[in-house]
N, CA, C and O atoms as a Tinker XYZ file with bonds, in Angstrom:
   352  protein
     1  N      0.845000   -1.183000    0.000000    73     2
     2  CA     0.000000    0.000000    0.000000    64     1     3
     3  C      0.882000    1.235000    0.000000    63     2     4     5
     4  O      1.811000    1.331000    0.802000    81     3
     5  N      0.613000    2.162000   -0.868000    73     3     6
     6  CA     1.405000    3.380000   -1.011000    64     5     7
     7  C      0.988000    4.411000    0.023000    63     6     8     9
     8  O     -0.186000    4.518000    0.380000    81     7
     9  N      1.975000    5.173000    0.500000    73     7    10
    10  CA     1.693000    6.255000    1.430000    64     9    11
    11  C      1.445000    7.569000    0.711000    63    10    12    13
    12  O      1.215000    8.588000    1.362000    81    11
    13  N      1.487000    7.571000   -0.630000    73    11    14
    14  CA     1.345000    8.821000   -1.358000    64    13    15
    15  C     -0.078000    9.346000   -1.245000    63    14    16    17
    16  O     -1.035000    8.579000   -1.149000    81    15
    17  N     -0.196000   10.656000   -1.257000    73    15    18
    18  CA    -1.493000   11.296000   -1.106000    64    17    19
    19  C     -2.325000   11.131000   -2.372000    63    18    20    21
    20  O     -3.499000   10.766000   -2.303000    81    19
    21  N     -1.732000   11.395000   -3.507000    73    19    22
    22  CA    -2.408000   11.251000   -4.793000    64    21    23
    23  C     -1.659000   10.196000   -5.594000    63    22    24    25
    24  O     -0.450000   10.036000   -5.426000    81    23
    25  N     -2.355000    9.483000   -6.453000    73    23    26
    26  CA    -1.714000    8.380000   -7.171000    64    25    27
    27  C     -0.599000    8.853000   -8.088000    63    26    28    29
    28  O      0.391000    8.139000   -8.249000    81    27
    29  N     -0.717000   10.019000   -8.692000    73    27    30
    30  CA     0.307000   10.517000   -9.602000    64    29    31
    31  C      1.359000   11.359000   -8.884000    63    30    32    33
    32  O      2.287000   11.866000   -9.515000    81    31
    33  N      1.219000   11.504000   -7.592000    73    31    34
    34  CA     2.117000   12.358000   -6.813000    64    33    35
    35  C      2.892000   11.506000   -5.821000    63    34    36    37
    36  O      2.329000   10.616000   -5.184000    81    35
    37  N      4.166000   11.777000   -5.694000    73    35    38
    38  CA     4.996000   11.022000   -4.765000    64    37    39
    39  C      5.036000   11.643000   -3.379000    63    38    40    41
    40  O      5.800000   11.181000   -2.532000    81    39
    41  N      4.246000   12.668000   -3.120000    73    39    42
    42  CA     4.214000   13.321000   -1.820000    64    41    43
    43  C      3.496000   12.428000   -0.818000    63    42    44    45
    44  O      2.319000   12.110000   -0.993000    81    43
    45  N      4.194000   12.030000    0.218000    73    43    46
    46  CA     3.624000   11.139000    1.223000    64    45    47
    47  C      2.674000   11.910000    2.132000    63    46    48    49
    48  O      2.733000   13.136000    2.225000    81    47
    49  N      1.810000   11.172000    2.789000    73    47    50
    50  CA     0.838000   11.790000    3.686000    64    49    51
    51  C      1.530000   12.580000    4.782000    63    50    52    53
    52  O      1.083000   13.678000    5.115000    81    51
    53  N      2.592000   12.064000    5.346000    73    51    54
    54  CA     3.310000   12.747000    6.419000    64    53    55
    55  C      3.912000   14.061000    5.922000    63    54    56    57
    56  O      3.882000   15.064000    6.635000    81    55
    57  N      4.452000   14.062000    4.717000    73    55    58
    58  CA     5.013000   15.285000    4.142000    64    57    59
    59  C      3.914000   16.317000    3.895000    63    58    60    61
    60  O      4.082000   17.498000    4.200000    81    59
    61  N      2.801000   15.868000    3.345000    73    59    62
    62  CA     1.664000   16.746000    3.090000    64    61    63
    63  C      1.149000   17.341000    4.394000    63    62    64    65
    64  O      0.894000   18.543000    4.472000    81    63
    65  N      0.995000   16.513000    5.409000    73    63    66
    66  CA     0.500000   16.956000    6.704000    64    65    67
    67  C      1.451000   17.977000    7.330000    63    66    68    69
    68  O      1.000000   18.980000    7.883000    81    67
    69  N      2.748000   17.736000    7.249000    73    67    70
    70  CA     3.729000   18.674000    7.794000    64    69    71
    71  C      3.660000   20.014000    7.061000    63    70    72    73
    72  O      3.765000   21.069000    7.687000    81    71
    73  N      3.487000   19.975000    5.757000    73    71    74
    74  CA     3.397000   21.213000    4.982000    64    73    75
    75  C      2.130000   22.000000    5.319000    63    74    76    77
    76  O      2.174000   23.225000    5.431000    81    75
    77  N      1.023000   21.317000    5.477000    73    75    78
    78  CA    -0.225000   22.002000    5.835000    64    77    79
    79  C     -0.105000   22.616000    7.228000    63    78    80    81
    80  O     -0.507000   23.762000    7.432000    81    79
    81  N      0.436000   21.877000    8.176000    73    79    82
    82  CA     0.630000   22.427000    9.522000    64    81    83
    83  C      1.545000   23.642000    9.492000    63    82    84    85
    84  O      1.270000   24.647000   10.148000    81    83
    85  N      2.617000   23.554000    8.743000    73    83    86
    86  CA     3.537000   24.677000    8.650000    64    85    87
    87  C      2.885000   25.908000    8.056000    63    86    88    89
    88  O      3.080000   27.013000    8.561000    81    87
    89  N      2.116000   25.740000    6.994000    73    87    90
    90  CA     1.453000   26.876000    6.355000    64    89    91
    91  C      0.434000   27.529000    7.275000    63    90    92    93
    92  O      0.346000   28.755000    7.342000    81    91
    93  N     -0.327000   26.718000    7.979000    73    91    94
    94  CA    -1.356000   27.261000    8.875000    64    93    95
    95  C     -0.709000   27.997000   10.047000    63    94    96    97
    96  O     -1.118000   29.109000   10.381000    81    95
    97  N      0.282000   27.394000   10.661000    73    95    98
    98  CA     0.944000   28.046000   11.790000    64    97    99
    99  C      1.673000   29.300000   11.333000    63    98   100   101
   100  O      1.643000   30.314000   12.031000    81    99
   101  N      2.325000   29.257000   10.183000    73    99   102
   102  CA     3.009000   30.435000    9.662000    64   101   103
   103  C      2.052000   31.573000    9.365000    63   102   104   105
   104  O      2.338000   32.726000    9.686000    81   103
   105  N      0.922000   31.260000    8.756000    73   103   106
   106  CA    -0.072000   32.287000    8.453000    64   105   107
   107  C     -0.643000   32.889000    9.725000    63   106   108   109
   108  O     -0.815000   34.104000    9.817000    81   107
   109  N     -0.936000   32.048000   10.705000    73   107   110
   110  CA    -1.500000   32.522000   11.962000    64   109   111
   111  C     -0.502000   33.381000   12.727000    63   110   112   113
   112  O     -0.862000   34.435000   13.250000    81   111
   113  N      0.751000   32.936000   12.796000    73   111   114
   114  CA     1.779000   33.708000   13.496000    64   113   115
   115  C      2.029000   35.042000   12.803000    63   114   116   117
   116  O      2.221000   36.057000   13.472000    81   115
   117  N      2.030000   35.055000   11.485000    73   115   118
   118  CA     2.233000   36.307000   10.748000    64   117   119
   119  C      1.051000   37.246000   10.937000    63   118   120   121
   120  O      1.236000   38.457000   11.055000    81   119
   121  N     -0.150000   36.708000   10.966000    73   119   122
   122  CA    -1.320000   37.544000   11.211000    64   121   123
   123  C     -1.247000   38.188000   12.593000    63   122   124   125
   124  O     -1.507000   39.383000   12.740000    81   123
   125  N     -0.896000   37.403000   13.595000    73   123   126
   126  CA    -0.763000   37.952000   14.938000    64   125   127
   127  C      0.337000   39.001000   14.998000    63   126   128   129
   128  O      0.197000   40.018000   15.677000    81   127
   129  N      1.426000   38.752000   14.288000    73   127   130
   130  CA     2.533000   39.712000   14.267000    64   129   131
   131  C      2.119000   41.013000   13.576000    63   130   132   133
   132  O      2.559000   42.091000   13.976000    81   131
   133  N      1.283000   40.921000   12.551000    73   131   134
   134  CA     0.841000   42.109000   11.819000    64   133   135
   135  C     -0.186000   42.921000   12.602000    63   134   136   137
   136  O     -0.350000   44.116000   12.355000    81   135
   137  N     -0.868000   42.290000   13.530000    73   135   138
   138  CA    -1.836000   43.000000   14.360000    64   137   139
   139  C     -1.153000   43.422000   15.648000    63   138   140   141
   140  O      0.075000   43.455000   15.720000    81   139
   141  N     -1.923000   43.736000   16.641000    73   139   142
   142  CA    -1.343000   44.227000   17.898000    64   141   143
   143  C     -0.838000   43.113000   18.815000    63   142   144   145
   144  O     -0.455000   43.387000   19.952000    81   143
   145  N     -0.828000   41.882000   18.351000    73   143   146
   146  CA    -0.362000   40.749000   19.149000    64   145   147
   147  C      0.972000   40.224000   18.641000    63   146   148   149
   148  O      1.141000   39.015000   18.476000    81   147
   149  N      1.909000   41.112000   18.394000    73   147   150
   150  CA     3.199000   40.740000   17.807000    64   149   151
   151  C      3.969000   39.775000   18.701000    63   150   152   153
   152  O      4.588000   38.839000   18.195000    81   151
   153  N      3.948000   39.978000   19.998000    73   151   154
   154  CA     4.693000   39.105000   20.913000    64   153   155
   155  C      4.152000   37.675000   20.875000    63   154   156   157
   156  O      4.922000   36.716000   20.932000    81   155
   157  N      2.847000   37.535000   20.780000    73   155   158
   158  CA     2.237000   36.203000   20.711000    64   157   159
   159  C      2.605000   35.533000   19.388000    63   158   160   161
   160  O      2.913000   34.342000   19.358000    81   159
   161  N      2.574000   36.294000   18.303000    73   159   162
   162  CA     2.947000   35.746000   17.000000    64   161   163
   163  C      4.385000   35.278000   16.961000    63   162   164   165
   164  O      4.678000   34.214000   16.414000    81   163
   165  N      5.284000   36.057000   17.532000    73   163   166
   166  CA     6.699000   35.668000   17.575000    64   165   167
   167  C      6.880000   34.434000   18.450000    63   166   168   169
   168  O      7.659000   33.546000   18.105000    81   167
   169  N      6.181000   34.364000   19.567000    73   167   170
   170  CA     6.276000   33.192000   20.451000    64   169   171
   171  C      5.808000   31.935000   19.742000    63   170   172   173
   172  O      6.461000   30.896000   19.836000    81   171
   173  N      4.701000   32.009000   19.040000    73   171   174
   174  CA     4.198000   30.849000   18.290000    64   173   175
   175  C      5.200000   30.438000   17.224000    63   174   176   177
   176  O      5.443000   29.248000   17.025000    81   175
   177  N      5.784000   31.412000   16.537000    73   175   178
   178  CA     6.768000   31.106000   15.493000    64   177   179
   179  C      8.000000   30.426000   16.082000    63   178   180   181
   180  O      8.498000   29.452000   15.516000    81   179
   181  N      8.489000   30.921000   17.196000    73   179   182
   182  CA     9.680000   30.324000   17.827000    64   181   183
   183  C      9.378000   28.908000   18.304000    63   182   184   185
   184  O     10.197000   28.009000   18.110000    81   183
   185  N      8.241000   28.697000   18.914000    73   183   186
   186  CA     7.871000   27.357000   19.393000    64   185   187
   187  C      7.773000   26.386000   18.220000    63   186   188   189
   188  O      8.217000   25.243000   18.326000    81   187
   189  N      7.198000   26.829000   17.106000    73   187   190
   190  CA     7.074000   25.955000   15.944000    64   189   191
   191  C      8.432000   25.591000   15.360000    63   190   192   193
   192  O      8.682000   24.428000   15.043000    81   191
   193  N      9.307000   26.574000   15.217000    73   191   194
   194  CA    10.637000   26.304000   14.662000    64   193   195
   195  C     11.431000   25.394000   15.589000    63   194   196   197
   196  O     12.110000   24.479000   15.123000    81   195
   197  N     11.356000   25.630000   16.879000    73   195   198
   198  CA    12.063000   24.784000   17.850000    64   197   199
   199  C     11.544000   23.353000   17.782000    63   198   200   201
   200  O     12.327000   22.405000   17.838000    81   199
   201  N     10.234000   23.194000   17.662000    73   199   202
   202  CA     9.660000   21.843000   17.555000    64   201   203
   203  C     10.044000   21.188000   16.234000    63   202   204   205
   204  O     10.309000   19.986000   16.194000    81   203
   205  N     10.074000   21.957000   15.163000    73   203   206
   206  CA    10.427000   21.396000   13.853000    64   205   207
   207  C     11.855000   20.892000   13.816000    63   206   208   209
   208  O     12.138000   19.851000   13.223000    81   207
   209  N     12.742000   21.617000   14.438000    73   207   210
   210  CA    14.149000   21.228000   14.429000    64   209   211
   211  C     14.474000   20.182000   15.483000    63   210   212   213
   212  O     15.615000   19.725000   15.560000    81   211
   213  N     13.507000   19.795000   16.291000    73   211   214
   214  CA    13.706000   18.729000   17.260000    64   213   215
   215  C     14.383000   19.153000   18.538000    63   214   216   217
   216  O     14.795000   18.301000   19.325000    81   215
   217  N     14.512000   20.452000   18.769000    73   215   218
   218  CA    15.148000   20.934000   20.000000    64   217   219
   219  C     14.260000   20.637000   21.197000    63   218   220   221
   220  O     14.749000   20.219000   22.246000    81   219
   221  N     12.965000   20.850000   21.045000    73   219   222
   222  CA    11.997000   20.538000   22.095000    64   221   223
   223  C     11.038000   19.488000   21.563000    63   222   224   225
   224  O     10.711000   19.473000   20.376000    81   223
   225  N     10.599000   18.626000   22.437000    73   223   226
   226  CA     9.673000   17.570000   22.040000    64   225   227
   227  C      8.355000   17.749000   22.774000    63   226   228   229
   228  O      8.300000   17.796000   24.003000    81   227
   229  N      7.297000   17.846000   21.981000    73   227   230
   230  CA     5.956000   17.946000   22.532000    64   229   231
   231  C      5.253000   16.634000   22.223000    63   230   232   233
   232  O      5.580000   15.981000   21.231000    81   231
   233  N      4.320000   16.244000   23.029000    73   231   234
   234  CA     3.735000   14.920000   22.933000    64   233   235
   235  C      2.675000   14.709000   21.873000    63   234   236   237
   236  O      2.116000   13.616000   21.791000    81   235
   237  N      2.379000   15.694000   21.068000    73   235   238
   238  CA     1.272000   15.564000   20.132000    64   237   239
   239  C      1.694000   14.856000   18.839000    63   238   240   241
   240  O      2.877000   14.778000   18.505000    81   239
   241  N      0.704000   14.352000   18.138000    73   239   242
   242  CA     0.942000   13.720000   16.845000    64   241   243
   243  C      1.446000   14.749000   15.834000    63   242   244   245
   244  O      2.316000   14.449000   15.016000    81   243
   245  N      0.903000   15.943000   15.892000    73   243   246
   246  CA     1.344000   17.007000   14.979000    64   245   247
   247  C      2.819000   17.323000   15.190000    63   246   248   249
   248  O      3.556000   17.525000   14.225000    81   247
   249  N      3.247000   17.364000   16.427000    73   247   250
   250  CA     4.655000   17.643000   16.728000    64   249   251
   251  C      5.565000   16.552000   16.177000    63   250   252   253
   252  O      6.630000   16.845000   15.635000    81   251
   253  N      5.153000   15.308000   16.312000    73   251   254
   254  CA     5.953000   14.198000   15.771000    64   253   255
   255  C      6.012000   14.252000   14.252000    63   254   256   257
   256  O      7.054000   13.974000   13.659000    81   255
   257  N      4.906000   14.605000   13.624000    73   255   258
   258  CA     4.868000   14.710000   12.159000    64   257   259
   259  C      5.793000   15.814000   11.674000    63   258   260   261
   260  O      6.543000   15.621000   10.717000    81   259
   261  N      5.746000   16.956000   12.319000    73   259   262
   262  CA     6.586000   18.087000   11.927000    64   261   263
   263  C      8.051000   17.771000   12.181000    63   262   264   265
   264  O      8.913000   18.164000   11.396000    81   263
   265  N      8.340000   17.072000   13.257000    73   263   266
   266  CA     9.722000   16.701000   13.569000    64   265   267
   267  C     10.279000   15.705000   12.557000    63   266   268   269
   268  O     11.480000   15.715000   12.287000    81   267
   269  N      9.434000   14.851000   11.996000    73   267   270
   270  CA     9.893000   13.864000   11.014000    64   269   271
   271  C     10.079000   14.473000    9.626000    63   270   272   273
   272  O     10.877000   13.969000    8.836000    81   271
   273  N      9.365000   15.531000    9.325000    73   271   274
   274  CA     9.452000   16.201000    8.015000    64   273   275
   275  C      9.675000   17.696000    8.228000    63   274   276   277
   276  O      8.819000   18.500000    7.858000    81   275
   277  N     10.804000   18.084000    8.814000    73   275   278
   278  CA    10.972000   19.502000    9.177000    64   277   279
   279  C     11.081000   20.444000    7.992000    63   278   280   281
   280  O     10.633000   21.587000    8.086000    81   279
   281  N     11.657000   20.009000    6.881000    73   279   282
   282  CA    11.873000   20.947000    5.776000    64   281   283
   283  C     10.583000   21.270000    5.055000    63   282   284   285
   284  O     10.403000   22.391000    4.580000    81   283
   285  N      9.683000   20.308000    4.967000    73   283   286
   286  CA     8.374000   20.596000    4.404000    64   285   287
   287  C      7.624000   21.571000    5.311000    63   286   288   289
   288  O      7.006000   22.523000    4.834000    81   287
   289  N      7.684000   21.330000    6.607000    73   287   290
   290  CA     6.984000   22.182000    7.570000    64   289   291
   291  C      7.552000   23.592000    7.579000    63   290   292   293
   292  O      6.794000   24.563000    7.571000    81   291
   293  N      8.875000   23.720000    7.595000    73   291   294
   294  CA     9.492000   25.044000    7.666000    64   293   295
   295  C      9.327000   25.829000    6.367000    63   294   296   297
   296  O      9.126000   27.042000    6.402000    81   295
   297  N      9.410000   25.156000    5.234000    73   295   298
   298  CA     9.215000   25.852000    3.956000    64   297   299
   299  C      7.780000   26.370000    3.844000    63   298   300   301
   300  O      7.563000   27.506000    3.420000    81   299
   301  N      6.816000   25.559000    4.216000    73   299   302
   302  CA     5.420000   25.994000    4.173000    64   301   303
   303  C      5.147000   27.065000    5.227000    63   302   304   305
   304  O      4.340000   27.966000    4.998000    81   303
   305  N      5.810000   26.974000    6.371000    73   303   306
   306  CA     5.699000   27.986000    7.427000    64   305   307
   307  C      6.123000   29.352000    6.883000    63   306   308   309
   308  O      5.422000   30.347000    7.072000    81   307
   309  N      7.273000   29.392000    6.208000    73   307   310
   310  CA     7.748000   30.647000    5.624000    64   309   311
   311  C      6.825000   31.150000    4.517000    63   310   312   313
   312  O      6.541000   32.345000    4.434000    81   311
   313  N      6.363000   30.245000    3.679000    73   311   314
   314  CA     5.482000   30.643000    2.577000    64   313   315
   315  C      4.148000   31.186000    3.104000    63   314   316   317
   316  O      3.669000   32.220000    2.638000    81   315
   317  N      3.561000   30.496000    4.061000    73   315   318
   318  CA     2.295000   30.964000    4.648000    64   317   319
   319  C      2.444000   32.305000    5.339000    63   318   320   321
   320  O      1.584000   33.176000    5.209000    81   319
   321  N      3.527000   32.472000    6.067000    73   319   322
   322  CA     3.779000   33.744000    6.738000    64   321   323
   323  C      4.036000   34.869000    5.758000    63   322   324   325
   324  O      3.565000   35.988000    5.963000    81   323
   325  N      4.769000   34.594000    4.708000    73   323   326
   326  CA     5.086000   35.620000    3.710000    64   325   327
   327  C      3.823000   36.083000    2.983000    63   326   328   329
   328  O      3.665000   37.273000    2.713000    81   327
   329  N      2.935000   35.160000    2.669000    73   327   330
   330  CA     1.689000   35.533000    1.991000    64   329   331
   331  C      0.846000   36.439000    2.881000    63   330   332   333
   332  O      0.316000   37.453000    2.424000    81   331
   333  N      0.726000   36.070000    4.145000    73   331   334
   334  CA    -0.091000   36.894000    5.049000    64   333   335
   335  C      0.538000   38.259000    5.263000    63   334   336   337
   336  O     -0.177000   39.261000    5.278000    81   335
   337  N      1.838000   38.329000    5.427000    73   335   338
   338  CA     2.487000   39.621000    5.608000    64   337   339
   339  C      2.417000   40.484000    4.347000    63   338   340   341
   340  O      2.354000   41.709000    4.442000    81   339
   341  N      2.428000   39.864000    3.177000    73   339   342
   342  CA     2.316000   40.624000    1.937000    64   341   343
   343  C      0.914000   41.205000    1.766000    63   342   344   345
   344  O      0.752000   42.298000    1.224000    81   343
   345  N     -0.086000   40.480000    2.224000    73   343   346
   346  CA    -1.463000   40.936000    2.096000    64   345   347
   347  C     -1.800000   41.956000    3.182000    63   346   348   349
   348  O     -2.532000   42.913000    2.930000    81   347
   349  N     -1.278000   41.758000    4.365000    73   347   350
   350  CA    -1.623000   42.624000    5.513000    64   349   351
   351  C     -1.017000   43.989000    5.438000    63   350   352
   352  O     -1.227000   44.807000    6.333000    81   351
């Protein structure tokens, strides 16, 4: 059984999930940073990057997924944040 998300795509479910989590967290952190909650946005961004690089371990399934596919998560995190900051 293949782990790929789409039959013609070699992107595995774990990679896809890490990218979606990264984009959502990046967009949310950038939105908070663009509004009056800049400190909260920066804190969320730092926690996500620390978890992605494996410096801190959190017990959730999302944390394990991001830790296993950090480059997908971090690239999508930057892309999601950049889009929100460009629009805001």
